DOGU-184414 format. One record per residue: residue number from 1; residue in three letters; x, y, z of N, C-alpha, C, O, CB in turn. Coordinates in steps of 0.1 Angstrom, whole numbers, plus 5000, padded with zeros to 4 digits. Glycine has a CB too. Layout:
DOGU-184414
ATOM seq type neast nnorth  nup caeast canorth caup ceast cnorth  cup oeast onorth  oup cbeast cbnorth cbup
ATOM NUM  ala     X      Y    Z      X       Y    Z     X      Y    Z     X      Y    Z      X       Y    Z
...
END
This chain:
DOGU-184414
ATOM seq type neast nnorth  nup caeast canorth caup ceast cnorth  cup oeast onorth  oup cbeast cbnorth cbup
ATOM   1  met  2497   2987 4273   2485    2979 4272  2489   2964 4264  2482   2954 4265   2474    2989 4263
ATOM   2  glu  2502   2965 4257   2505    2955 4249  2509   2943 4259  2512   2933 4254   2515    2959 4239
ATOM   3  ser  2510   2945 4271   2513    2936 4280  2502   2925 4280  2504   2913 4282   2515    2944 4293
ATOM   4  leu  2491   2930 4278   2477    2921 4280  2477   2910 4267  2470   2900 4266   2461    2931 4280
ATOM   5  leu  2485   2915 4257   2483    2905 4245  2489   2890 4251  2481   2880 4249   2493    2912 4230
ATOM   6  pro  2500   2887 4257   2503    2875 4262  2494   2865 4270  2494   2852 4270   2514    2877 4268
ATOM   7  ala  2487   2872 4278   2476    2863 4285  2465   2856 4278  2456   2848 4283   2469    2872 4294
ATOM   8  leu  2466   2861 4265   2457    2855 4254  2463   2846 4245  2456   2839 4238   2452    2863 4247
ATOM   9  gly  2478   2847 4245   2485    2840 4236  2485   2847 4224  2486   2839 4214   2481    2827 4236
ATOM  10  val  2483   2860 4220   2486    2868 4211  2500   2878 4211  2504   2884 4221   2475    2873 4209
ATOM  11  asp  2505   2879 4198   2517    2887 4198  2511   2901 4192  2499   2901 4189   2531    2879 4189
ATOM  12  gln  2519   2912 4189   2514    2923 4184  2510   2922 4170  2504   2932 4166   2523    2932 4186
ATOM  13  his  2511   2911 4162   2507    2909 4148  2493   2901 4147  2489   2897 4136   2519    2899 4141
ATOM  14  gly  2487   2900 4157   2474    2894 4160  2475   2879 4158  2486   2874 4156   2463    2899 4150
ATOM  15  leu  2465   2871 4158   2465    2857 4157  2468   2852 4140  2465   2858 4129   2450    2852 4164
ATOM  16  ser  2473   2840 4141   2475    2835 4127  2461   2830 4123  2452   2828 4131   2488    2823 4126
ATOM  17  gln  2458   2827 4110   2446    2822 4105  2446   2808 4111  2435   2804 4114   2446    2823 4089
ATOM  18  ala  2455   2800 4112   2453    2789 4115  2446   2786 4133  2437   2780 4137   2467    2782 4111
ATOM  19  glu  2456   2795 4140   2453    2797 4154  2436   2802 4156  2428   2797 4164   2464    2809 4160
ATOM  20  ala  2433   2812 4147   2420    2814 4146  2411   2805 4143  2400   2805 4149   2418    2822 4140
ATOM  21  gly  2413   2795 4133   2403    2784 4130  2404   2776 4143  2393   2770 4145   2406    2776 4116
ATOM  22  glu  2412   2775 4151   2412    2765 4162  2404   2772 4173  2397   2765 4180   2427    2763 4168
ATOM  23  arg  2403   2784 4173   2397    2793 4184  2383   2791 4180  2375   2789 4189   2401    2808 4184
ATOM  24  leu  2380   2793 4168   2366    2793 4162  2358   2781 4165  2346   2780 4167   2367    2795 4146
ATOM  25  gln  2367   2770 4165   2361    2757 4169  2359   2755 4182  2349   2749 4186   2368    2746 4165
ATOM  26  arg  2369   2760 4192   2367    2760 4204  2359   2767 4211  2353   2763 4222   2376    2761 4209
ATOM  27  tyr  2357   2780 4206   2347    2791 4215  2331   2791 4205  2320   2795 4209   2357    2811 4215
ATOM  28  gly  2333   2786 4193   2321    2787 4184  2320   2801 4178  2327   2810 4182   2307    2784 4191
ATOM  29  arg  2309   2803 4168   2308    2817 4160  2304   2827 4169  2297   2824 4179   2297    2816 4149
ATOM  30  asn  2307   2838 4167   2301    2850 4176  2291   2856 4171  2290   2865 4163   2310    2861 4178
ATOM  31  ile  2281   2848 4177   2266    2852 4172  2257   2853 4183  2260   2847 4193   2261    2841 4164
ATOM  32  leu  2248   2859 4185   2239    2859 4196  2230   2849 4194  2227   2845 4183   2234    2870 4198
ATOM  33  pro  2223   2844 4207   2213    2832 4206  2201   2836 4199  2198   2847 4198   2209    2826 4219
ATOM  34  his  2195   2825 4195   2183    2829 4187  2174   2818 4186  2179   2807 4187   2187    2832 4175
ATOM  35  gln  2163   2819 4185   2152    2808 4186  2142   2809 4172  2140   2820 4166   2142    2809 4201
ATOM  36  pro  2137   2799 4168   2127    2799 4156  2117   2812 4157  2111   2815 4168   2118    2784 4156
ATOM  37  pro  2115   2820 4146   2105    2830 4147  2092   2824 4151  2089   2813 4147   2104    2836 4134
ATOM  38  val  2084   2832 4159   2070    2827 4162  2060   2836 4155  2060   2849 4156   2067    2827 4178
ATOM  39  gln  2050   2828 4148   2037    2837 4138  2031   2843 4149  2032   2842 4162   2024    2826 4128
ATOM  40  trp  2025   2851 4142   2013    2861 4150  2002   2851 4155  2000   2851 4167   2004    2874 4139
ATOM  41  trp  1996   2841 4146   1986    2835 4151  1991   2826 4163  1984   2824 4173   1979    2829 4139
ATOM  42  gln  2004   2820 4162   2008    2811 4171  2005   2822 4186  1999   2818 4196   2025    2804 4168
ATOM  43  ile  2010   2834 4186   2012    2839 4199  1997   2843 4203  1994   2843 4214   2023    2851 4199
ATOM  44  ala  1987   2847 4192   1974    2850 4194  1970   2837 4203  1966   2837 4215   1966    2853 4180
ATOM  45  leu  1971   2826 4196   1963    2813 4204  1968   2810 4219  1961   2806 4228   1967    2797 4196
ATOM  46  arg  1981   2814 4219   1987    2813 4233  1980   2819 4244  1980   2814 4255   2001    2818 4233
ATOM  47  gln  1974   2829 4240   1966    2838 4248  1953   2832 4255  1947   2837 4264   1961    2849 4239
ATOM  48  phe  1951   2822 4250   1939    2813 4252  1941   2802 4261  1932   2795 4265   1935    2809 4240
ATOM  49  arg  1955   2801 4263   1959    2786 4271  1960   2790 4285  1970   2793 4291   1975    2779 4266
ATOM  50  asn  1948   2790 4291   1948    2794 4304  1932   2788 4310  1922   2791 4304   1950    2812 4304
ATOM  51  pro  1932   2780 4321   1921    2777 4326  1909   2784 4332  1897   2780 4334   1926    2771 4332
ATOM  52  leu  1916   2797 4334   1905    2807 4338  1901   2814 4325  1890   2819 4326   1912    2820 4350
ATOM  53  ile  1905   2814 4314   1903    2819 4302  1890   2807 4297  1879   2811 4293   1919    2819 4292
ATOM  54  tyr  1893   2794 4299   1884    2784 4296  1870   2786 4302  1859   2784 4296   1890    2772 4300
ATOM  55  ile  1871   2790 4317   1860    2792 4326  1851   2804 4319  1839   2803 4317   1865    2794 4342
ATOM  56  leu  1858   2815 4315   1852    2826 4308  1843   2824 4295  1832   2828 4294   1863    2835 4303
ATOM  57  ala  1850   2815 4287   1843    2811 4274  1833   2802 4278  1822   2802 4272   1853    2804 4264
ATOM  58  phe  1835   2794 4288   1823    2786 4289  1809   2794 4295  1798   2791 4292   1827    2774 4300
ATOM  59  ala  1814   2804 4304   1804    2812 4309  1798   2822 4298  1788   2827 4300   1809    2819 4320
ATOM  60  ala  1805   2825 4287   1800    2833 4276  1791   2822 4268  1779   2825 4267   1812    2840 4267
ATOM  61  val  1794   2811 4264   1787    2802 4256  1775   2799 4266  1764   2798 4261   1796    2789 4251
ATOM  62  leu  1776   2798 4279   1762    2795 4287  1752   2806 4289  1741   2805 4291   1764    2790 4301
ATOM  63  ser  1759   2819 4287   1748    2830 4289  1744   2832 4273  1734   2839 4272   1754    2845 4297
ATOM  64  leu  1750   2828 4262   1744    2831 4248  1732   2819 4247  1721   2821 4243   1757    2829 4233
ATOM  65  val  1737   2805 4253   1728    2799 4252  1713   2799 4261  1703   2792 4258   1735    2790 4251
ATOM  66  thr  1713   2806 4269   1705    2809 4280  1697   2822 4276  1688   2826 4282   1713    2811 4294
ATOM  67  gly  1702   2829 4263   1695    2841 4261  1698   2853 4267  1691   2862 4266   1685    2840 4264
ATOM  68  arg  1710   2853 4274   1715    2868 4280  1726   2871 4271  1737   2868 4275   1720    2868 4296
ATOM  69  leu  1724   2876 4260   1731    2881 4250  1741   2893 4255  1753   2892 4250   1722    2886 4241
ATOM  70  thr  1738   2903 4263   1744    2914 4269  1757   2909 4277  1768   2914 4276   1734    2922 4278
ATOM  71  asp  1753   2898 4284   1764    2892 4293  1774   2881 4285  1785   2878 4289   1756    2883 4306
ATOM  72  ala  1768   2877 4273   1781    2870 4264  1787   2880 4258  1800   2878 4258   1777    2859 4252
ATOM  73  leu  1782   2890 4253   1789    2898 4246  1801   2907 4256  1811   2913 4250   1779    2907 4239
ATOM  74  phe  1798   2908 4268   1805    2915 4278  1817   2903 4278  1828   2906 4276   1797    2920 4292
ATOM  75  ile  1815   2891 4281   1824    2884 4285  1834   2880 4272  1845   2877 4273   1817    2873 4292
ATOM  76  ala  1826   2881 4261   1835    2878 4248  1845   2888 4246  1856   2886 4242   1826    2877 4234
ATOM  77  gly  1840   2902 4250   1849    2914 4252  1860   2915 4256  1870   2920 4251   1845    2921 4258
ATOM  78  val  1857   2908 4271   1868    2906 4283  1879   2897 4276  1891   2900 4276   1860    2898 4299
ATOM  79  leu  1874   2885 4268   1882    2876 4265  1893   2883 4252  1905   2883 4251   1873    2863 4261
ATOM  80  cys  1885   2889 4243   1892    2895 4231  1903   2906 4239  1915   2906 4235   1880    2904 4220
ATOM  81  leu  1898   2914 4248   1908    2923 4252  1918   2918 4258  1928   2924 4257   1904    2932 4258
ATOM  82  asn  1917   2905 4268   1928    2900 4273  1939   2894 4263  1951   2895 4266   1924    2892 4280
ATOM  83  ala  1934   2888 4252   1943    2883 4241  1947   2893 4235  1958   2891 4229   1937    2875 4233
ATOM  84  leu  1941   2906 4233   1949    2914 4223  1961   2923 4232  1970   2929 4227   1938    2925 4215
ATOM  85  ile  1959   2922 4246   1970    2929 4255  1981   2920 4254  1992   2923 4251   1965    2933 4270
ATOM  86  gly  1979   2908 4258   1988    2896 4261  1996   2896 4248  2008   2897 4249   1981    2880 4265
ATOM  87  ala  1991   2895 4234   1997    2892 4223  2005   2905 4218  2014   2903 4210   1986    2888 4214
ATOM  88  ile  2002   2918 4221   2009    2928 4219  2022   2930 4227  2031   2936 4223   2000    2938 4220
ATOM  89  gln  2021   2923 4239   2033    2924 4249  2043   2911 4244  2055   2912 4246   2028    2922 4266
ATOM  90  glu  2037   2901 4239   2045    2891 4235  2051   2895 4223  2062   2891 4221   2038    2879 4233
ATOM  91  met  2045   2904 4212   2050    2905 4200  2062   2916 4202  2071   2916 4194   2038    2909 4190
ATOM  92  lys  2061   2925 4211   2071    2934 4213  2084   2925 4219  2095   2928 4216   2066    2945 4222
ATOM  93  ala  2082   2917 4226   2093    2908 4232  2099   2900 4221  2112   2898 4220   2087    2897 4243
ATOM  94  glu  2093   2896 4213   2095    2888 4201  2105   2897 4189  2115   2892 4184   2078    2885 4194
ATOM  95  arg  2101   2909 4187   2106    2919 4179  2120   2923 4186  2131   2923 4180   2096    2931 4178
ATOM  96  ser  2118   2927 4199   2132    2929 4207  2143   2917 4206  2155   2920 4204   2128    2931 4224
ATOM  97  ala  2138   2905 4207   2147    2895 4206  2152   2893 4192  2164   2891 4192   2141    2884 4212
ATOM  98  arg  2146   2893 4181   2152    2895 4168  2158   2907 4167  2168   2905 4161   2143    2893 4156
ATOM  99  ala  2157   2917 4170   2166    2930 4169  2179   2926 4175  2189   2930 4169   2160    2943 4177
ATOM 100  leu  2180   2919 4185   2193    2917 4193  2202   2906 4184  2214   2907 4183   2190    2911 4210
ATOM 101  gln  2195   2897 4178   2199    2886 4172  2206   2893 4157  2212   2886 4149   2186    2875 4170
ATOM 102  lys  2204   2904 4155   2208    2909 4141  2222   2918 4144  2228   2923 4134   2194    2918 4133
ATOM 103  leu  2225   2921 4155   2233    2931 4160  2248   2928 4155  2256   2937 4152   2232    2932 4175
ATOM 104  leu  2251   2915 4156   2265    2913 4151  2265   2908 4139  2275   2901 4136   2274    2904 4159
ATOM 105  arg  2255   2909 4129   2256    2905 4115  2266   2916 4108  2261   2923 4099   2241    2904 4108
ATOM 106  ile  2274   2917 4111   2284    2931 4104  2297   2923 4102  2300   2911 4103   2288    2947 4118
ATOM 107  arg  2306   2935 4098   2317    2932 4091  2329   2938 4101  2325   2948 4108   2317    2938 4075
ATOM 108  ala  2342   2933 4104   2347    2936 4113  2363   2936 4106  2367   2927 4098   2343    2926 4125
ATOM 109  ser  2370   2946 4111   2385    2949 4108  2393   2941 4117  2392   2945 4129   2389    2964 4109
ATOM 110  val  2401   2931 4114   2407    2923 4124  2424   2921 4117  2427   2919 4105   2397    2909 4126
ATOM 111  glu  2431   2922 4129   2444    2919 4124  2452   2902 4127  2453   2896 4138   2454    2932 4130
ATOM 112  arg  2455   2899 4116   2457    2885 4117  2471   2884 4107  2474   2891 4098   2444    2876 4111
ATOM 113  asp  2479   2873 4114   2495    2874 4107  2500   2887 4102  2508   2888 4092   2496    2865 4094
ATOM 114  gly  2496   2897 4109   2501    2910 4108  2493   2917 4097  2496   2929 4097   2516    2909 4105
ATOM 115  asp  2485   2914 4091   2479    2920 4082  2464   2926 4085  2458   2918 4092   2479    2912 4072
ATOM 116  leu  2458   2936 4082   2446    2938 4084  2437   2933 4076  2440   2934 4064   2444    2949 4086
ATOM 117  met  2425   2928 4079   2416    2922 4068  2401   2925 4073  2398   2927 4085   2419    2904 4066
ATOM 118  asp  2394   2925 4064   2379    2924 4069  2373   2913 4067  2374   2906 4057   2370    2933 4062
ATOM 119  ile  2366   2910 4078   2359    2896 4079  2344   2896 4083  2340   2906 4087   2366    2887 4089
ATOM 120  asn  2337   2887 4082   2324    2886 4089  2325   2887 4105  2334   2880 4110   2317    2872 4085
ATOM 121  ala  2318   2893 4112   2320    2895 4128  2319   2879 4132  2326   2875 4141   2307    2907 4136
ATOM 122  glu  2311   2872 4127   2304    2860 4132  2322   2851 4135  2324   2844 4144   2291    2852 4118
ATOM 123  glu  2329   2854 4126   2344    2849 4127  2354   2854 4138  2364   2848 4141   2351    2853 4115
ATOM 124  val  2351   2864 4144   2358    2871 4154  2361   2861 4167  2350   2858 4172   2351    2883 4158
ATOM 125  val  2372   2857 4171   2373    2850 4183  2379   2856 4193  2386   2866 4190   2379    2840 4181
ATOM 126  pro  2378   2852 4206   2386    2859 4218  2404   2856 4215  2409   2845 4213   2381    2851 4235
ATOM 127  gly  2409   2867 4216   2425    2870 4213  2426   2878 4200  2437   2884 4198   2433    2856 4210
ATOM 128  asp  2417   2879 4193   2417    2889 4182  2419   2902 4181  2411   2909 4188   2407    2889 4176
ATOM 129  ile  2430   2909 4175   2430    2923 4176  2423   2930 4165  2426   2931 4153   2443    2927 4178
ATOM 130  leu  2412   2937 4171   2404    2945 4160  2405   2959 4161  2408   2965 4172   2390    2942 4160
ATOM 131  trp  2402   2967 4149   2404    2980 4149  2391   2986 4147  2383   2980 4140   2413    2984 4141
ATOM 132  leu  2389   3000 4155   2375    3003 4152  2377   3019 4147  2388   3025 4150   2364    3001 4167
ATOM 133  glu  2367   3025 4141   2367    3040 4138  2353   3043 4138  2344   3034 4139   2373    3045 4123
ATOM 134  ser  2351   3056 4138   2337    3063 4139  2327   3056 4127  2329   3055 4115   2339    3081 4136
ATOM 135  gly  2316   3051 4134   2306    3048 4127  2303   3032 4128  2292   3027 4126   2308    3053 4114
ATOM 136  asn  2316   3025 4132   2315    3014 4134  2308   3005 4147  2306   3010 4158   2328    3012 4132
ATOM 137  arg  2303   2992 4144   2295    2989 4156  2305   2978 4161  2312   2971 4154   2279    2983 4152
ATOM 138  val  2305   2977 4173   2318    2969 4182  2313   2955 4179  2301   2952 4182   2320    2973 4201
ATOM 139  pro  2322   2947 4173   2317    2932 4172  2318   2923 4182  2311   2913 4182   2322    2925 4163
ATOM 140  ala  2327   2923 4192   2329    2918 4203  2332   2926 4214  2336   2937 4212   2337    2910 4201
ATOM 141  asp  2331   2919 4229   2337    2927 4239  2353   2928 4239  2361   2919 4239   2333    2921 4252
ATOM 142  leu  2356   2940 4239   2371    2943 4234  2376   2951 4248  2370   2960 4254   2371    2954 4218
ATOM 143  arg  2389   2946 4252   2397    2954 4262  2408   2962 4255  2418   2957 4251   2403    2945 4273
ATOM 144  leu  2404   2974 4253   2411    2985 4245  2426   2985 4249  2431   2986 4260   2405    3000 4247
ATOM 145  leu  2433   2985 4235   2448    2988 4237  2450   3001 4235  2459   3005 4242   2458    2980 4229
ATOM 146  asp  2446   3009 4228   2451    3020 4225  2439   3028 4217  2432   3023 4209   2463    3019 4218
ATOM 147  ser  2439   3041 4220   2427    3050 4211  2429   3062 4211  2437   3067 4218   2414    3051 4215
ATOM 148  his  2420   3069 4202   2425    3083 4200  2409   3091 4198  2401   3090 4189   2436    3085 4184
ATOM 149  gly  2408   3100 4210   2396    3104 4211  2381   3096 4211  2371   3102 4208   2396    3110 4202
ATOM 150  leu  2384   3084 4215   2374    3074 4212  2361   3077 4223  2362   3080 4235   2380    3059 4214
ATOM 151  glu  2349   3077 4215   2335    3080 4222  2328   3069 4217  2327   3067 4205   2328    3094 4220
ATOM 152  ile  2322   3063 4225   2311    3053 4222  2298   3053 4227  2296   3054 4239   2315    3042 4226
ATOM 153  asp  2288   3051 4219   2274    3049 4223  2271   3036 4230  2271   3026 4223   2264    3051 4211
ATOM 154  glu  2269   3035 4244   2264    3024 4248  2251   3024 4253  2250   3016 4262   2271    3019 4255
ATOM 155  ser  2241   3031 4249   2229    3031 4251  2220   3020 4253  2211   3020 4262   2225    3037 4243
ATOM 156  leu  2225   3010 4243   2215    2997 4241  2221   2987 4256  2215   2977 4260   2218    2988 4222
ATOM 157  leu  2230   2990 4260   2236    2982 4272  2232   2987 4285  2227   2980 4294   2252    2981 4272
ATOM 158  thr  2234   3003 4287   2234    3012 4300  2221   3019 4298  2214   3021 4308   2248    3023 4303
ATOM 159  gly  2217   3022 4288   2203    3033 4287  2209   3047 4289  2201   3057 4289   2191    3029 4300
ATOM 160  glu  2223   3048 4290   2228    3062 4290  2226   3068 4274  2230   3062 4264   2245    3061 4294
ATOM 161  ser  2222   3078 4274   2220    3083 4259  2230   3093 4255  2231   3096 4243   2205    3091 4257
ATOM 162  leu  2239   3097 4265   2251    3104 4260  2263   3094 4254  2265   3083 4260   2257    3113 4273
ATOM 163  pro  2272   3097 4244   2283    3088 4242  2293   3088 4255  2291   3096 4264   2292    3092 4228
ATOM 164  val  2301   3081 4255   2310    3077 4268  2323   3076 4263  2326   3069 4254   2307    3064 4275
ATOM 165  ala  2332   3084 4269   2347    3087 4266  2353   3075 4272  2351   3072 4284   2354    3101 4272
ATOM 166  lys  2362   3067 4263   2371    3055 4269  2386   3057 4272  2393   3065 4266   2371    3044 4261
ATOM 167  asp  2390   3051 4280   2406    3054 4284  2413   3036 4288  2411   3029 4298   2405    3066 4302
ATOM 168  pro  2420   3034 4276   2426    3023 4277  2436   3022 4288  2438   3011 4293   2432    3020 4265
ATOM 169  ala  2440   3031 4292   2448    3028 4306  2443   3028 4316  2450   3030 4326   2458    3035 4308
ATOM 170  ala  2430   3027 4319   2425    3026 4331  2426   3010 4336  2425   3000 4329   2411    3032 4331
ATOM 171  ile  2428   3011 4349   2428    2997 4353  2417   2995 4364  2418   3001 4375   2442    2993 4358
ATOM 172  leu  2407   2987 4361   2395    2984 4368  2395   2971 4374  2403   2963 4371   2385    2984 4359
ATOM 173  asp  2387   2969 4384   2382    2957 4391  2372   2950 4381  2363   2955 4375   2375    2962 4405
ATOM 174  pro  2376   2935 4380   2370    2929 4369  2352   2927 4371  2344   2923 4362   2377    2915 4367
ATOM 175  ala  2350   2931 4383   2335    2933 4388  2326   2947 4387  2315   2949 4392   2334    2930 4402
ATOM 176  thr  2335   2957 4379   2331    2969 4376  2320   2969 4364  2320   2963 4354   2344    2977 4371
ATOM 177  ala  2310   2977 4369   2296    2974 4361  2298   2979 4348  2305   2989 4346   2283    2979 4367
ATOM 178  val  2290   2972 4339   2293    2976 4324  2295   2991 4320  2304   2995 4314   2282    2972 4316
ATOM 179  ala  2285   2997 4326   2283    3013 4325  2297   3021 4328  2299   3033 4324   2271    3017 4336
ATOM 180  asp  2304   3014 4336   2315    3021 4345  2330   3014 4337  2341   3018 4340   2313    3017 4365
ATOM 181  arg  2328   3005 4329   2342    3000 4323  2348   3008 4312  2346   3005 4300   2340    2986 4317
ATOM 182  ser  2356   3020 4316   2362    3028 4307  2372   3023 4298  2374   3029 4287   2367    3037 4313
ATOM 183  asn  2377   3011 4302   2386    3006 4292  2382   2994 4283  2390   2986 4279   2399    3003 4297
ATOM 184  met  2369   2994 4282   2362    2983 4275  2354   2987 4262  2349   2998 4263   2354    2976 4283
ATOM 185  ala  2353   2981 4252   2341    2984 4243  2331   2973 4241  2337   2964 4236   2345    2989 4230
ATOM 186  his  2322   2972 4241   2313    2963 4244  2306   2959 4230  2301   2969 4224   2304    2969 4255
ATOM 187  ala  2305   2947 4225   2299    2943 4216  2283   2948 4215  2275   2947 4224   2301    2930 4217
ATOM 188  gly  2280   2955 4202   2267    2960 4199  2265   2977 4200  2255   2984 4196   2256    2952 4210
ATOM 189  ser  2277   2981 4207   2277    2994 4208  2283   3000 4197  2290   2994 4188   2283    2998 4221
ATOM 190  ile  2282   3015 4197   2285    3021 4182  2296   3031 4186  2295   3038 4196   2273    3029 4174
ATOM 191  val  2308   3033 4177   2318    3040 4181  2312   3056 4173  2310   3057 4161   2333    3032 4175
ATOM 192  val  2311   3065 4182   2306    3077 4177  2314   3087 4170  2311   3094 4161   2300    3082 4187
ATOM 193  arg  2330   3086 4178   2340    3094 4171  2354   3087 4174  2355   3078 4181   2340    3109 4175
ATOM 194  gly  2362   3091 4169   2376    3086 4173  2377   3071 4167  2368   3066 4160   2379    3085 4190
ATOM 195  arg  2387   3065 4170   2394    3054 4165  2402   3045 4177  2408   3051 4186   2403    3059 4153
ATOM 196  ala  2402   3032 4176   2408    3025 4185  2414   3010 4182  2412   3004 4171   2399    3024 4195
ATOM 197  arg  2419   3006 4189   2425    2992 4189  2423   2983 4200  2429   2986 4210   2438    2993 4187
ATOM 198  gly  2415   2970 4199   2411    2966 4212  2413   2948 4209  2413   2942 4198   2392    2972 4216
ATOM 199  leu  2415   2941 4221   2417    2927 4222  2404   2920 4225  2399   2923 4236   2427    2925 4232
ATOM 200  ala  2398   2911 4217   2387    2905 4217  2387   2898 4230  2395   2888 4230   2385    2897 4206
ATOM 201  val  2379   2899 4242   2382    2892 4252  2370   2883 4256  2371   2875 4265   2386    2900 4262
ATOM 202  ala  2358   2885 4247   2346    2877 4250  2339   2879 4236  2340   2891 4232   2336    2881 4266
ATOM 203  thr  2331   2867 4229   2325    2867 4218  2311   2860 4222  2309   2854 4233   2334    2861 4207
ATOM 204  gly  2302   2863 4212   2289    2854 4214  2280   2857 4226  2276   2868 4228   2292    2841 4216
ATOM 205  thr  2276   2846 4233   2268    2849 4243  2276   2851 4257  2270   2851 4268   2257    2838 4244
ATOM 206  ala  2289   2851 4255   2298    2854 4266  2299   2867 4268  2304   2870 4279   2310    2848 4264
ATOM 207  thr  2295   2878 4259   2295    2890 4257  2283   2896 4266  2273   2889 4270   2295    2891 4243
ATOM 208  ala  2284   2909 4269   2275    2916 4278  2260   2917 4270  2249   2917 4276   2280    2932 4282
ATOM 209  val  2262   2918 4258   2250    2920 4251  2245   2906 4248  2233   2903 4245   2252    2930 4237
ATOM 210  gly  2255   2895 4248   2250    2881 4247  2240   2876 4260  2230   2869 4259   2264    2872 4246
ATOM 211  glu  2246   2880 4271   2238    2878 4282  2224   2886 4283  2215   2881 4289   2246    2881 4294
ATOM 212  leu  2224   2899 4277   2211    2907 4275  2202   2897 4269  2191   2894 4274   2212    2920 4266
ATOM 213  ala  2207   2891 4256   2198    2884 4246  2194   2871 4254  2182   2869 4253   2205    2881 4230
ATOM 214  leu  2199   2865 4260   2196    2855 4269  2185   2856 4278  2175   2848 4278   2207    2853 4277
ATOM 215  asp  2187   2870 4287   2176    2873 4296  2164   2876 4287  2153   2872 4291   2180    2884 4304
ATOM 216  val  2164   2884 4276   2151    2887 4270  2145   2876 4265  2133   2875 4264   2153    2898 4258
ATOM 217  met  2152   2866 4260   2145    2854 4254  2139   2844 4266  2129   2837 4264   2156    2846 4244
ATOM 218  gly  2147   2846 4277   2141    2840 4287  2130   2846 4298  2125   2840 4307   2151    2837 4293
ATOM 219  ala  2126   2858 4294   2119    2865 4301  2105   2865 4302  2099   2868 4291   2123    2874 4299
ATOM 220  lys  2097   2863 4313   2082    2861 4308  2076   2876 4311  2080   2884 4320   2073    2847 4318
ATOM 221  pro  2066   2878 4302   2060    2891 4298  2054   2896 4313  2047   2888 4319   2048    2889 4285
ATOM 222  val  2056   2909 4318   2050    2913 4328  2034   2915 4328  2029   2923 4319   2056    2924 4332
ATOM 223  lys  2029   2910 4334   2012    2911 4334  2010   2926 4337  2017   2931 4346   2003    2900 4349
ATOM 224  pro  2003   2933 4331   1995    2946 4332  1986   2947 4344  1980   2936 4346   1987    2949 4320
ATOM 225  pro  1983   2955 4351   1975    2956 4361  1959   2953 4356  1950   2949 4363   1978    2970 4366
ATOM 226  leu  1957   2955 4343   1945    2952 4339  1941   2935 4338  1930   2929 4339   1943    2959 4326
ATOM 227  ile  1952   2930 4335   1950    2916 4333  1952   2908 4347  1947   2897 4349   1962    2910 4322
ATOM 228  val  1958   2916 4355   1959    2907 4368  1944   2910 4376  1939   2902 4384   1975    2912 4379
ATOM 229  arg  1939   2920 4372   1924    2923 4378  1918   2913 4371  1915   2903 4378   1916    2939 4375
ATOM 230  met  1916   2912 4357   1910    2903 4351  1909   2886 4356  1899   2878 4356   1916    2905 4339
ATOM 231  glu  1922   2884 4361   1924    2870 4365  1920   2868 4377  1916   2857 4379   1937    2866 4364
ATOM 232  arg  1919   2879 4388   1911    2876 4398  1896   2875 4395  1889   2867 4401   1913    2886 4407
ATOM 233  phe  1893   2883 4386   1876    2883 4385  1873   2869 4380  1862   2864 4384   1870    2895 4373
ATOM 234  thr  1881   2863 4371   1877    2850 4366  1880   2839 4376  1874   2828 4374   1885    2848 4352
ATOM 235  arg  1888   2842 4386   1891    2831 4396  1877   2832 4404  1870   2823 4406   1905    2834 4407
ATOM 236  ala  1875   2846 4408   1860    2849 4414  1848   2838 4408  1842   2830 4414   1854    2866 4411
ATOM 237  ile  1847   2842 4393   1838    2834 4387  1838   2819 4388  1828   2812 4389   1840    2837 4374
ATOM 238  gly  1853   2814 4387   1854    2800 4390  1848   2795 4402  1842   2785 4402   1866    2796 4390
ATOM 239  ile  1850   2803 4414   1849    2797 4427  1831   2799 4428  1824   2791 4433   1861    2806 4441
ATOM 240  ala  1827   2809 4422   1813    2811 4423  1805   2796 4415  1795   2791 4420   1809    2827 4415
ATOM 241  ile  1813   2792 4403   1805    2782 4395  1806   2770 4405  1796   2763 4407   1812    2779 4379
ATOM 242  val  1817   2767 4411   1819    2754 4419  1811   2757 4431  1810   2748 4440   1835    2749 4423
END
């Protein structure tokens, strides 16, 4: 597996500090994408930014003014339920995004200038040689160079609950699915047992977990059946009013 090193301009002693600094400038810090935190009240207000909600609110006020208190309370209840369900969905997505952002805020054992040193995982760059042992969280996507009884928990990426045994000698197609990459250790996964040495081939948003974080940040919450039915109902009200 040592033959992999020249492809990334590395020798068996790892990168020099100077080269690591240059690569840090070139590739950026090994961090996952993040966005400013959203307050709960902002999430709650967003649930009312919908023309259909405006129609329901108008209907509630009209019912109240005309003395139909029961109708007004019913419509107000529908509005509150809609806001509650939508807010819960968004807050769950927000918590998931924040949890992903913290994954790589760890320390990493890296070999540079022939010395093993402990650094912030944010400073890991492609081409770094990293050492892993039981209990470590993998700081970057690594092509394994050698290992001893290595098993990794990849449930974050694959959903597989059991630890996966790794084989550095495996030669796989680059298009192989993440769950089947037995010669790789992916950022964010956890070493359950054994130890290993690996070559960092991707950091930050270029990692598998980085792509997952981007998907989570960009995903729109799936509307539950109740919300879909209420939207149909409010559309019907709108058509009736028109």
